[in-house]
N, C-alpha and C positions, 0 to 999 in steps of 0.2 A: 308487150312492153318494149319501148324503144331502147336501143343500146346507147350507152354514153359514148362521147367521142374518145375518151381514154380507153374504154374497153375495145372499141373498134381499132384503135391504134395498136393495142397489145395483140389483137388477133392478127392484124396485118403484119406486124413485126415478127410474131411467132411463125407465121406462114413463110415469110422470107427466110428466116433462120433455118426452118426445116428444109426448104429448097436448097439452101446453101450447103447443108449437110449432105443432102442427096447428091448434089454435084460433087462435093468433096469425096463422097463414097464412090461415085462413078470413076473419078480420077484415081483415087487411092487403090481401087481394086486392081489396077495394073501394076502396083508397086508391092514389093515384099514387106512383110511384117506390119501390115495395116489391117485393122479389124474394123472396117467401115460399118458393118452391120451392127456391131455393138454400139458404136457412137450414135448412129441414127436411132436405134431403138431405145437408147438410154436417155436421150436429151430431146426436148425438155420434159422431164416428168413434172407432175404437178407439185411435188414436194420432195425435199431432200432431208435426210436425218441430221446432217451437220453442214456448216459452211464449207468445210473441207471436201465433203462429198460433191457439192455443187461445183466446186472449182475443178475437182479431179475429172469429172465427166464432161467438162466443156473444153474442147481443144483450143478454143479461141481465148482462153484464160490461163494458158499454161505458164506464161511468164509470171503472172501474179501468183499462181500457185507455188512456183519455185521460190519466189521472193519471200512469201509468207513462211514456207517450210524452213527457210534459212534463219528465221527469227523466233523469238519467244512468243510471238503472236500465234504461232501454230497451235499451241495448246488451248489458248483462249478461244480461238475461232472454231475449235472442234468441240467446245463445251456446249451441249445441246440445251443447257439451262439458261444460257445468257441471251439477252435480248438486244440485238444490234441492228443498225442499218448499215449495210456494206455497199460502198461504191466500188464497182469492180471494173477497172480499165482493161480493155482488150489487148491482145498482143500487139496490134497495130498502134494502139495508144502508147504502149511502152516503147515500141520501136521509134516513134516520133520523139519521145522524151530522151531516149538514149542518143539520138542524133543531135538534139538540141544541147545536151550536156556534153557531147563528144565523149561518150563512155560506151563500153561494152556492157552486156548484161552481167557478165562475171564481175566487172569492176563495180557496178552498182550494188550487187549482192555483197561484195566484200566490204563496201563502205557502209558498215553497220549503222552508224549514226544517221547518215542521210537516208538510208533505206527505211529505218524505223520511223523517221519523221514523215516520209512520204506515205508509208502504209497506214500509220495511225491517223493521218489526215483524211483517209478514206473510210474511217470507221466512226459512226455516230452512236455513242453508247446510250443505254437505258431506254431506247425506243426503237421499235420496228416500224418504220414509216412506209406504208404502201403509197403508191403513186397518187391515189385519190386523197390521201391525207396531206399531201404537200401543197402548200399555198405559195402564191407568188411573193417573191421578196422575203421569204422566210429564212432566218438564220438559225443554224444549229451548231452547237459546240461539238468538236470532234474529240477523239481519244487523245489527240495531241493537245496538251493543256493550253488553254487560253487561245486556241486557234479555231476559227469558225469557217464553215462553208455557207454559201448563200444559194438558195434555189430560186429559179424563175420559172414561171408557168405561162404559156401562151396557148389560147384555144382558137382553133380555126373551125371550119365547117364540120369535118369529120376527123379531126386530128388535134391532139393535145401535145404540145411540145414542152418537155421539161428539161431545163438545163441547170448546171451547177457551177458556181464560180468559186475559185480559190481565193487566196489572200490578196491577189493583185486585181483590182477592179478593172484594169485596162486590158487584161488578158482575155482571150476568147474563152467562153465557158465550155465545159464538156456537156454533151447531150446524152440524155438517158435513151439508149437505143433498144433496151430490153428490160422492162420494169418488172418488179414484183415476183422475183424468184424466191420461193419460200424454202427456208432451211432451218428446221427445228423452230425456235421462237424468233429467228432473225429473218430479215428481208434483204435480198440482194438486188441492186439495180446495176445493170451492165452499162458502162459509159464509154464514149469513144475518145476520151482524152484523159491523161493523168492530170489531176488538179494539184496545184502546188501550194504549200504553206509558205510562210516567211522563212527563208533559209539563211 
């Protein structure tokens, strides 16, 4: 049976991530207080018990984890009975946003109203969408009331590119760089940019 382009894409992305963890482990082994072996062996497992567990075990999502922990979303996202699609921006994505907003991470976390808007905009309630379920130009309402994200899907020879657009159609969309991380009944897609609602 031939593999789908998206499956090949996931395998390639997973392989690159594992190599990046190995490289990180090689560098981190020279530094104190680093447990690289735990990081490499723990990620990426096939399934997490909660969204919080998935974020905790991925060092590239530490800013997102700290942001969520500072809000009331922490309890919701650690409820294994809920069915969500989570768009998870990397640390680099948050770094780019902080530079754009001329803010520090602490200032963003302390701005509770802005932080909640941004975080809720990355949560699609009531459905756990795997990458294979996402159709081109599909709109989904987010946890931020009356605010939608739009997905785009492009297929190439052995590669399927999925991007997600925020409220501004003129802004560059975020790309899904690691899809289909399973956490209880929810699905996490790691993205390379923070998508923004109307602020």
